[in-house]
C-alpha positions as CSV (number, residue, x, y, z in Angstrom):
1,M,183.7,86.4,53.7
2,Q,180.7,87.4,55.8
3,S,180.4,90.4,53.3
4,F,180.8,88.0,50.7
5,F,177.9,85.9,51.7
6,A,175.2,88.3,53.1
7,E,173.0,90.6,51.2
8,V,172.9,94.4,51.2
9,D,171.0,94.5,54.4
10,D,173.4,92.1,55.9
11,K,170.9,89.4,57.2
12,L,171.8,85.8,56.5
13,A,169.3,83.3,54.8
14,I,170.6,79.8,56.4
15,E,169.0,76.7,54.5
16,S,169.6,72.9,55.3
17,P,172.3,73.3,57.7
18,V,174.1,70.1,58.8
19,V,176.8,70.2,61.3
20,V,178.6,66.8,62.5
21,L,180.8,67.5,65.6
22,D,183.3,64.5,66.6
23,P,181.9,63.4,70.0
24,K,185.8,63.8,71.6
25,F,185.7,67.6,70.8
26,K,182.2,68.8,71.2
27,N,183.2,70.2,74.7
28,L,186.0,72.2,73.2
29,L,184.0,73.3,70.2
30,H,181.0,74.9,72.1
31,E,183.3,76.4,74.8
32,N,184.9,78.1,72.0
33,N,181.4,79.0,70.6
34,F,181.5,76.7,67.6
35,N,177.8,75.2,67.4
36,K,176.2,76.1,64.3
37,L,177.2,76.5,60.4
38,E,177.5,80.2,60.5
39,D,180.2,79.7,63.3
40,F,182.2,77.8,61.3
41,M,181.8,79.8,57.9
42,F,182.0,83.1,59.4
43,A,184.7,82.6,61.7
44,P,187.8,85.1,61.5
45,R,189.9,85.4,58.4
46,E,193.4,85.9,59.6
47,N,196.1,83.5,59.5
48,S,195.0,82.4,56.2
49,F,197.2,79.8,54.6
50,R,195.2,78.9,51.4
51,D,192.9,81.6,49.8
52,V,191.9,80.6,46.4
53,P,188.5,81.1,44.9
54,G,185.8,79.0,46.7
55,R,188.2,77.9,49.1
56,L,189.9,79.4,52.1
57,T,191.9,77.8,54.9
58,V,192.9,79.6,58.4
59,G,194.5,78.6,61.4
60,L,192.9,79.1,64.9
61,D,193.8,78.7,68.4
62,L,190.9,77.4,70.3
63,K,190.8,77.8,74.3
64,D,191.5,74.4,75.7
65,G,191.5,74.7,79.4
66,S,195.2,77.0,80.1
67,K,196.5,76.2,77.0
68,D,195.5,76.9,73.3
69,Q,194.7,73.9,70.7
70,R,195.8,74.8,67.2
71,V,193.4,73.9,64.5
72,Y,192.9,74.5,60.9
73,L,189.5,75.2,59.7
74,K,189.1,74.6,55.6
75,R,185.9,76.5,54.2
76,H,184.4,75.8,50.7
77,W,181.5,77.7,48.9
78,N,180.0,78.3,45.1
79,L,181.5,81.7,43.8
80,T,177.9,82.1,42.5
81,K,174.3,81.2,43.8
82,K,173.8,78.5,41.5
83,K,173.5,75.5,43.9
84,S,175.4,72.4,43.6
85,D,177.0,69.8,46.1
86,A,180.5,70.6,45.2
87,P,181.6,72.2,48.3
88,Y,179.9,69.2,50.3
89,K,181.7,66.7,48.3
90,E,185.1,68.4,49.1
91,A,184.4,68.5,52.9
92,F,182.6,65.2,53.1
93,S,185.5,63.7,51.4
94,E,188.3,65.0,53.7
95,W,186.3,64.2,56.6
96,S,185.4,60.7,55.4
97,N,189.0,60.1,54.1
98,I,190.5,61.4,57.6
99,T,188.2,58.5,59.3
100,T,189.2,55.4,56.9
101,L,192.5,56.2,56.8
102,S,193.2,56.6,60.7
103,K,191.5,52.9,61.1
104,S,193.9,51.7,58.3
105,G,196.9,52.9,60.3
106,I,197.9,55.9,58.1
107,S,198.5,58.9,60.2
108,V,196.8,61.9,59.3
109,P,194.8,65.1,61.2
110,E,192.2,64.8,63.6
111,A,188.9,66.0,62.3
112,L,186.8,67.9,64.7
113,A,184.0,68.7,62.8
114,Y,182.6,68.9,59.6
115,G,179.2,70.5,58.0
116,H,177.4,71.7,55.0
117,G,174.4,73.7,53.7
118,V,173.1,77.0,51.8
119,V,173.9,80.6,52.8
120,N,172.2,83.4,50.9
121,G,171.8,81.0,48.1
122,R,175.3,79.6,47.9
123,S,176.1,76.1,48.9
124,V,179.1,75.9,51.4
125,A,180.8,73.5,53.4
126,F,183.6,73.1,56.1
127,V,185.8,70.8,57.8
128,M,188.1,71.4,60.8
129,M,191.2,69.7,61.9
130,K,193.7,69.6,64.7
131,E,197.1,70.8,63.8
132,V,199.8,67.7,63.2
133,P,203.1,68.1,64.9
134,G,206.2,68.9,62.7
135,M,206.7,70.6,59.3
136,Q,206.3,70.1,55.7
137,A,208.4,67.2,54.4
138,D,209.8,69.6,51.8
139,H,210.6,72.1,54.4
140,F,212.1,70.0,56.6
141,I,214.6,68.4,54.2
142,E,215.3,72.0,53.1
143,R,216.0,73.0,56.9
144,K,218.3,69.8,57.4
145,L,220.2,70.5,54.4
146,N,221.3,73.8,55.6
147,V,222.1,72.6,59.4
148,D,222.3,69.0,60.2
149,F,221.1,66.0,57.9
150,S,223.1,62.9,59.0
151,F,223.5,60.0,56.5
152,N,221.2,57.9,59.1
153,D,218.4,60.4,59.0
154,R,218.2,60.5,55.1
155,V,218.3,56.9,55.0
156,T,215.6,56.7,57.5
157,L,213.2,59.5,55.9
158,A,213.5,58.0,52.4
159,N,212.5,54.6,54.0
160,Q,209.7,55.8,55.9
161,L,208.3,57.8,52.7
162,G,208.6,54.7,50.8
163,E,207.0,52.7,53.3
164,L,204.0,55.4,53.7
165,A,203.6,55.5,49.9
166,Q,203.5,51.6,49.5
167,K,201.1,51.1,52.6
168,F,198.7,54.1,50.9
169,H,198.6,52.5,47.6
170,N,198.4,48.9,49.0
171,L,195.1,50.1,50.8
172,G,193.8,50.9,47.2
173,Y,194.0,54.9,47.7
174,N,195.9,57.6,45.5
175,H,196.0,60.9,46.8
176,R,196.4,63.2,43.6
177,D,198.7,65.8,45.1
178,F,201.1,63.6,46.6
179,Y,203.6,66.3,46.8
180,L,206.3,66.4,49.8
181,C,204.9,69.7,51.0
182,H,201.4,67.3,51.8
183,T,203.7,65.1,54.2
184,F,204.5,66.4,57.7
185,V,207.5,65.3,59.2
186,N,208.4,65.1,63.1
187,P,211.1,63.8,64.6
188,V,210.8,61.1,67.5
189,D,213.7,59.4,68.8
190,N,215.5,57.6,66.0
191,H,212.7,57.8,63.6
192,F,210.4,60.4,62.0
193,E,206.5,60.4,62.7
194,L,204.7,61.0,59.3
195,N,201.5,62.8,58.8
196,L,199.6,62.9,55.4
197,I,197.6,65.9,55.1
198,D,195.3,67.7,52.4
199,L,193.1,64.5,52.0
200,Q,190.0,66.2,50.2
201,R,190.9,65.0,46.7
202,V,192.0,61.4,47.8
203,Q,190.3,58.5,46.2
204,H,190.0,54.9,46.9
205,R,189.7,52.6,44.1
206,K,188.5,49.1,43.9
207,V,190.5,48.8,40.6
208,F,193.9,50.5,41.1
209,R,195.5,51.4,37.6
210,K,199.1,52.0,37.2
211,R,198.4,55.7,36.1
212,W,197.4,56.4,39.5
213,I,200.5,55.0,41.0
214,V,202.6,56.8,38.6
215,K,201.0,60.3,38.8
216,D,201.2,60.0,42.5
217,L,205.0,58.8,43.0
218,A,205.7,61.5,39.9
219,Q,204.5,64.2,42.3
220,M,206.4,63.2,44.9
221,S,209.6,62.8,43.1
222,Y,208.8,65.9,41.2
223,S,208.8,68.0,44.5
224,S,212.1,66.3,45.7
225,L,214.1,67.2,42.7
226,K,215.8,70.2,44.2
227,I,216.3,68.9,47.7
228,C,217.2,65.0,47.3
229,S,220.0,63.2,45.5
230,K,219.1,60.2,43.1
231,T,220.2,58.1,45.8
232,D,217.6,59.2,48.1
233,R,214.9,58.5,45.4
234,M,216.2,55.0,44.8
235,R,216.1,54.2,48.4
236,F,212.3,55.3,48.2
237,Y,211.8,53.5,45.4
238,L,213.5,50.3,46.8
239,K,211.6,50.4,50.2
240,Y,208.3,51.0,48.0
241,S,208.9,48.1,45.9
242,G,209.5,45.8,49.2
243,S,212.7,44.4,47.8
244,E,216.3,44.6,48.1
245,S,216.8,45.1,44.4
246,L,214.4,46.3,41.8
247,S,212.6,43.6,39.3
248,A,211.9,44.5,35.5
249,L,208.5,45.4,36.2
250,D,209.8,48.0,39.1
251,K,212.3,49.5,36.2
252,K,209.9,49.9,34.0
253,L,207.4,51.8,36.5
254,I,210.4,53.9,37.6
255,A,211.0,54.7,33.7
256,S,207.0,55.8,33.7
257,I,207.8,57.9,36.6
258,E,210.9,59.7,35.3
259,K,209.1,60.1,32.1
260,K,205.9,62.0,34.1
261,V,208.3,64.1,36.0
262,A,210.3,65.0,32.9
263,T,206.9,66.4,31.7
264,M,206.3,68.1,34.7
265,V,209.5,69.7,34.6
266,K,209.3,71.0,31.0
267,R,205.8,72.5,32.0
268,E,207.4,74.3,35.2
269,R,209.9,76.0,32.7
270,E,207.1,77.1,30.4
271,G,205.2,78.5,33.1
272,K,202.5,76.4,32.8
273,V,200.5,75.1,35.8
274,R,202.1,71.8,37.3
């Protein structure tokens, strides 16, 4: 990444750098030499998890006394030297959503730091988060299906996912990428600890329209088609509705969701982006 930003003479021009550290993690970051904007933007790119034009997410192990602390560093930048605030908006949005959702009782990753600025004429930004325990919900279910996924586990997980979606929407949030892969599942005693991730596109709305609910729940349903039964999805909908039986409005909502899912399946078969 450094060669991408650097000029021919390999000198860096840093403008308007802003770095905000969570006080709880300030010592940890300083001890691992994360202080300035360039420390975050030019950290090693090995262990990349998401590498797309203008965005790169990598896993890093920070030394925390005698143990390692795994964190994920998500970096955003403009592809050209045309300055814009797009990278800043994405990083700040994730940082802000982590803060507000956590205060509202939604389990999300802890954010250690975020920042933004201009490197060699390109707008850049980053956010660093702690790893959450467990694994992606879709991977968790697939693994359980091949090993041991008891009836009680299926019911509990479907109900907890329904409760998470209900609370998230009742708070006025929509995710916009509400696929199972963006919920991490960690078994704890007789229940599951759920963490919602990938929060840079999450929006908080004063007026919450039905189409945002349909989009989120259709994404959840679509990502469960090959690994969950219709009964599992019905349990999810019942818990989401907060009642023991579906009302006429609930059935109308489900019909809209299933119509959206059918469109997504059709687009997938046509090789189009979902």
